[in-house]
GULOVEX-489369 format. One record per residue: residue in one letter; x, y, z of N, C-alpha, C in turn. Coordinates in steps of 0.02 Angstrom, whole numbers, plus 50000, padded with zeros to 5 digits. Layout:
AXYZXYZXYZ;...
END
This chain:
M515345182944552515235188144502515855192444498;R516005194844437516595198944426516415205244388;K516795210444401516745216744363517455218944349;S517615220444286518315221744267518415228844241;F519035231344250519245237944225519935237244195;L520095241644147520755242244118520955249644121;I521515251144153521735258044163522455258744140;P522605263744098523305264744077523735266844136;V524355264544138524835266644189525085273444169;S525035278344215525235285144197525825287644238;A526055283744286526605286144329527115280544338;A527725282544355528235277644372528065275044442;L527975268544447527765265544510528305260844537;P528285259444602528775254744630528725247944595;T529285244544589529285238044556529235232344606;K529495233244667529445227944717528745227844745;K528495221844757527805221044780527685224544847;A528145223944894528055227144960528015234744952;D528435237544909528425244744897527775246844863;L527525242644818526895244144784526315243944833;I526315239144879525795238744931525815245144973;N526405247144994526475253245034526285259544996;Y526355259344930526145264944888525375265144881;L525075259244874524355259044859523895260144918;W524065257244977523565257545030523395264545053;P523875269245059523665276045077523215279345024;R523335277544961522935280344906522215277844909;F522125271544930521445269044939521105272844995;L521465274445049521165278045105521005285245086;E521435288345046521315295245023520695295644979;Y520535290144948519945289844905519325292144943;G519275290245006518785293145050518065290745048;K517935285145018517245282545017517165276945068;G517425277745127517305272945180517785267245185;L518345267445149518845262045155519305263445214;C519415258345254519855258745313520385253345307;F520985254945326521545250145325521485245445384;M521535238845372521555233945426522255231145435;T522545228445380523215225645384523485224745313;S524135223245310524435221545245524815215045253;Q524895211745197525265205445193525045200445246;E524385199345248524105194445295524165187445266;R524335182745307524395175745287523795172045316;I523435168445273522835164745293522985157245286;Y522805153445336522895146145334522215142945330;T522095139345275521465135845265521615128545251;G521545124345301521705117245291522435116445273;S522555113945212523245112945190523505118845148;D523085123745138523265129545097523505135445139;T523985139045112524195145445140524085150645086;L523675155745102523525160945054523785167645080;N524095171445037524355178045056523895183445028;V523685187945072523265193545053523695199845059;D523755203545005524215209345004523955215045048;L523325216545043523015221845084522345219345109;V522175221245170521495219945194521205226645216;L520675228545182520325234745197519625233145223;Y519315237945254518615237245276518225243045245;H517655241545217517225246745187516655248145235;R516655254145264516145255945313515455256345283;G515405258945222514745259645190514435252945174;L514835248345148514585241645130514605236845189;K514955238845242515035234645302515325227745283;C515885228045248516195221745228516955222345225;I517275216645231518005216145224518165216045149;V518705219645130518905220045060519635217845055;P519755211345042520445209245030520675211544960;V521305213744956521595216144893522185211644876;I522175208944815522705204444790523055208044733;I523715208744737524105212444688524565207544651;G524575208144584525005203644545525265207044483;R525545202944439525825205244375525535201144318;G525515204044260525275200444201524515200444197;L524255196344153523535195944146523225192644207;I522625194744223522275191544279522065184544256;T522275179644295522155172644276521585169644316;E521345164044293520825160444331521105158144398;A521755156744401522065154644464522015160344515;Q522115166644493522055172244538521335173244561;I520865172344515520155172944534519965167344582;D520225161344570520105155844616520395157444685;K520995160244687521295162244750520865167444785;A520625172344747520185177544776519555174344804;E519275169544769518665166244793518805162244857;R519385159044861519555155344923519665160144981;I519965165844968520055170945020519375173645042;L518925174844994518255177145011517885171945053;Y517965165645035517645160245073517905160345145;Y518555161245153518845161445220518525167145261;Y518515173145232518245178845269517495178145282;A517145174845236516415174045244516235168645294;T516655163545301516465157845342516845157145408;E517395160545415517795159745476517585164645530;D516965166845526516685171445576517115177745582;R517355180145526517775186145525517355192445516;R516735191645500516305197545491516055199945559;D515975206445565515675209045626514925207745623;S514585208445679513865207245680513535212345634;G513105209845591512765214245543513175215645481;G513775212745476514195214045418513955210145357;N514195212145300514015209045237514575204545213;P514435200245163514955195945136515535200045107;P516145197445109516725201245085516715202145009;L517115206844987517175208544916517915209544901;A518195205644854518915206044839519055210644780;V519665213344781519915217344725520565214144703;V520605212244639521215209444610521505214844564;I522125216744578522455222044539523105219144510;N523165219344445523775216944411524055222444367;R524715222944366525035227444318525245223144259;H524995224944200525155221344139525405226244087;R526045225944074526385230444027526245237644046;V525845241144008525715248244021525005249544047;S524715244444077524025245144102523945241744169;W523445244044206523205240644266522585236744246;L522555230544267521955226544258521645225644328;I521015227344335520685227144400520055223144394;D519965218444439519345214544444519065215244514;Y518415216644519518065215944582517765208944582;V517845205344636517585198444640517155197944703;S516545195544694516105194744753516085187444774;Y515865186344835515815179644864515195176344836;G515285171544791514705168244759514265173344724;D513625172644734513155177544706512875181944761;S513255182444817512995186044875512975193644865;V513375196244818513395203444806513315204544731;D512825208644712512725210444642513145216544627;L513715215544595514185221044582513905226244534;L513365224644500513075229344452512495233344482;S512305231844543511745235544573511965242744586;P511505247544577511675254644588511935256044658;D511665252644709511885253744778512615251844787;I512815246144758513505243844763513965248244721;E513765249744660514175253844616514315260744646;R513835263444682513905269944714514455269844768;E514525264144802515015263544857515715261644834;L515765258044778516425255744755516765261044712;P517435261044711517775265644666517575264544594;S517405269944559517235269644488517875269444447;L517815269144381518395269244337518805275544349;E518475281244354518835287644366519175287644433;D518835284944484519135284444551519755280044550;L519705274344515520275269744511520865272944475;K520725277044424521265280544389521625285244437;A521245288644481521545293144529521945289244582;I521675283644605522015279644656522665276844630;L522655274244569523245270844541523735275744510;G523545282044504523995287244481524255286044413;
END
């Protein structure tokens, strides 16, 4: 399941990916709804695949891992497929703590003068439109504040 947002870019942001990651992760933590920093630029090996995750956060309220994938241009099906493979890894490689929930990915792309953001859940395990989930995730206004 996916949920998408479009946010205008309102500030001059770093152009290098590493600088953008370093800019974004503290802003996610300042957001204050239970997001905790785990790591950045994690490399995942799944069989013959190597997947790079730009940020890995943990959401205390949802009790789940939140991988963040950052890119440029329109969000493509290839990026969503990558997010789903990353979610599969976190859901099946016993990476969840006891009592934890399935992971939830965030795909963030800068496209011209806008941010494109997709929340992606693992299969149908998380209903992104349920009021309980919406209350815990950053809203459109929250995302505007985070992305500056």
